[in-house]
C-alpha positions as CSV (number, residue, x, y, z in Angstrom):
1,X,0.0,0.0,0.0
2,X,2.7,2.5,1.0
3,X,4.7,1.6,-2.2
4,X,1.6,2.3,-4.3
5,X,0.9,5.7,-2.7
6,X,4.6,6.7,-3.0
7,X,4.5,5.6,-6.7
8,X,1.4,7.6,-7.4
9,X,2.8,10.7,-5.5
10,X,5.9,10.5,-7.6
11,X,3.9,10.3,-10.8
12,X,1.8,13.3,-9.8
13,X,4.9,15.3,-8.7
14,X,6.8,14.5,-11.8
15,X,4.3,16.2,-14.1
16,X,2.1,13.4,-15.4
17,X,-0.6,15.9,-16.1
18,X,1.6,18.3,-18.2
19,X,-0.1,19.7,-21.2
20,X,1.9,20.3,-24.4
21,X,3.6,23.7,-24.5
22,X,3.0,24.5,-20.8
23,X,6.0,25.5,-18.9
24,X,4.8,28.3,-16.7
25,X,5.0,28.1,-12.9
26,X,3.3,25.1,-11.5
27,X,1.2,24.4,-14.6
28,X,3.6,21.5,-15.4
29,X,2.1,19.6,-12.5
30,X,-1.5,19.2,-13.5
31,X,-2.4,21.6,-16.3
32,X,-5.5,23.9,-16.2
33,X,-8.0,21.1,-16.0
34,X,-10.8,20.0,-13.8
35,X,-9.0,16.7,-13.2
36,X,-5.9,18.6,-12.3
37,X,-7.8,20.7,-9.8
38,X,-9.5,17.6,-8.3
39,X,-6.2,15.8,-7.9
40,X,-4.5,18.9,-6.4
41,X,-7.2,20.0,-4.1
42,X,-9.0,16.8,-3.1
43,X,-7.3,13.5,-4.0
44,X,-3.7,14.3,-3.2
45,X,-4.4,15.8,0.2
46,X,-6.4,12.8,1.2
47,X,-3.7,10.3,0.1
48,X,-0.9,12.4,1.5
49,X,-2.5,13.0,4.9
50,X,-3.3,9.3,5.3
51,X,0.3,8.4,4.4
52,X,2.2,11.2,6.1
53,X,0.1,11.9,9.2
54,X,-1.1,8.4,9.9
55,X,0.7,5.6,8.3
56,X,4.4,6.6,8.2
57,X,4.5,8.2,11.7
58,X,2.7,5.2,13.2
59,X,5.2,2.7,11.6
60,X,8.2,4.8,12.6
61,X,6.9,5.3,16.1
62,X,7.2,1.6,16.7
63,X,11.0,1.9,16.6
64,X,11.8,5.5,17.2
65,X,10.5,8.4,19.4
66,X,7.3,10.0,18.3
67,X,9.1,13.3,17.6
68,X,11.5,11.6,15.2
69,X,8.6,9.9,13.5
70,X,6.8,13.2,12.9
71,X,10.0,15.0,11.7
72,X,11.0,12.1,9.4
73,X,7.4,12.1,7.9
74,X,7.6,15.9,7.4
75,X,10.9,15.6,5.6
76,X,9.5,12.9,3.4
77,X,6.4,15.0,2.7
78,X,8.5,18.0,1.7
79,X,10.8,15.9,-0.4
80,X,8.0,14.5,-2.6
81,X,7.1,18.2,-3.3
82,X,10.6,19.1,-4.3
83,X,9.2,20.2,-7.7
84,X,8.3,23.5,-6.0
85,X,11.9,24.2,-5.4
86,X,14.3,24.1,-2.5
87,X,13.1,27.4,-1.2
88,X,9.7,25.9,-0.5
89,X,11.2,22.8,1.1
90,X,11.6,24.2,4.6
91,X,8.1,25.8,4.5
92,X,6.7,22.4,3.5
93,X,8.5,20.8,6.4
94,X,7.2,23.3,8.9
95,X,3.7,22.9,7.4
96,X,3.9,19.2,7.6
97,X,4.8,19.4,11.3
98,X,1.9,21.7,11.9
99,X,-0.5,19.3,10.1
100,X,0.8,16.6,12.4
101,X,0.2,18.7,15.4
102,X,-3.3,19.4,14.3
103,X,-3.9,15.7,13.9
104,X,-2.4,15.0,17.3
105,X,-4.4,17.6,19.1
106,X,-7.7,16.9,17.3
107,X,-7.2,13.1,17.1
108,X,-9.2,13.3,13.9
109,X,-7.5,12.8,10.5
110,X,-10.2,15.0,8.9
111,X,-8.6,18.1,10.4
112,X,-5.3,17.9,8.5
113,X,-7.1,16.6,5.4
114,X,-9.5,19.5,5.3
115,X,-6.7,22.0,6.1
116,X,-4.5,20.5,3.3
117,X,-7.5,20.7,0.9
118,X,-8.1,24.3,1.7
119,X,-4.4,25.2,1.4
120,X,-4.1,23.5,-2.0
121,X,-7.3,25.2,-3.2
122,X,-6.0,28.6,-2.1
123,X,-2.7,28.0,-3.8
124,X,-4.4,26.8,-7.0
125,X,-6.6,29.9,-7.0
126,X,-3.6,32.2,-6.5
127,X,-1.7,30.4,-9.3
128,X,-4.7,30.6,-11.6
129,X,-5.6,26.9,-11.3
130,X,-2.4,25.8,-12.8
């Protein structure tokens, strides 16, 4: 399951939705399509939150302290988004830790999922849905 999710995340991050002739900003990720918007604002946040807030930290916490599990998961989350550049990497790490804290405090995975969906929607709107 984890291998499948990582594979799909890699495909998404590598630009599987690129439209011919598009090379502006983040448009290489999904293109200006409804499918791209659905992936970016709904499907990816659900998959990523299940993987990076629930599955990976839980597996790592079996052998390592919880803090290490959260940080390692945050680094993995930021790294699969490296297509946004190294300047965004640290922001993504901090954001991933904050999403983990929101999950820990609320004890409800819907909190980071909905937060992630709203963030991606705001970013897509700012970038012109591309």
